[in-house]
Every structure is written in structure tokens, then in C-alpha cells.
C-alpha positions in Angstrom: -13.4 8.5 23.9 -11.4 5.4 24.7 -13.3 3.4 22.1 -12.7 6.1 19.5 -8.9 5.8 20.2 -9.1 2.0 19.9 -11.1 2.2 16.6 -8.7 4.8 15.2 -5.7 2.6 16.1 -7.3 -0.5 14.6 -8.0 1.4 11.4 -4.4 2.7 11.2 -3.0 -0.8 11.8 -5.3 -2.3 9.1 -4.3 0.4 6.6 -0.6 -0.2 7.3 -1.0 -3.9 6.8 -2.8 -3.4 3.5 -0.1 -1.0 2.4 2.7 -3.3 3.4 1.1 -6.2 1.4 0.9 -4.0 -1.7 4.5 -2.8 -1.3 5.6 -6.4 -0.9 3.8 -7.4 -4.0 5.2 -4.5 -6.0 8.7 -5.0 -4.7 8.5 -8.7 -5.6 7.9 -8.0 -9.2 10.8 -8.5 -11.5 11.9 -5.9 -14.1 10.5 -8.2 -16.7 7.1 -8.2 -15.0 7.1 -4.4 -14.8 8.1 -4.2 -18.5 5.3 -6.6 -19.5 2.7 -4.3 -17.9 4.5 -1.1 -18.9 4.7 -0.2 -15.2 7.1 1.8 -13.1 7.8 0.6 -9.6 7.9 4.2 -8.3 4.5 5.0 -9.9 3.0 1.8 -8.6 4.2 2.5 -5.0 2.8 6.1 -5.2 -0.5 4.7 -6.4 -0.6 2.1 -3.7 0.0 4.8 -1.1 -2.8 7.0 -2.5 -5.1 4.0 -2.7 -4.7 3.1 1.0 -4.3 6.6 2.6 -6.2 8.7 0.0 -3.5 11.4 0.0 
């Protein structure tokens, strides 16, 4: 049981780190970068969340 708790915690931490890296990358994009790829920051953040958490 304790090892399950540890593994679950490690998985959550890894997912949070991955999500934070994606958010940092998206937030670091300029408006020009977003326009070049025809992207919306809000859409990209939503997609990043779904990619990491699957919700």
C-alpha cells in the first residue's frame, strides 16, 4: 500500500512538471509566434492540459 502511494505521488509530480514545462513554453511564445502558427494561447493551454492529464 505504501509503495502504491509513493508511485502515485511520483506520477503526479512527473505530470505536473511536464505540464509546467509545456505552460512555460506556451507562455513564452510571442503574439507573433502564435500568429505564425495560427495558434491561440488558450487553445494551446487547454490542449497541453488534456495531453498531460487526459481529461
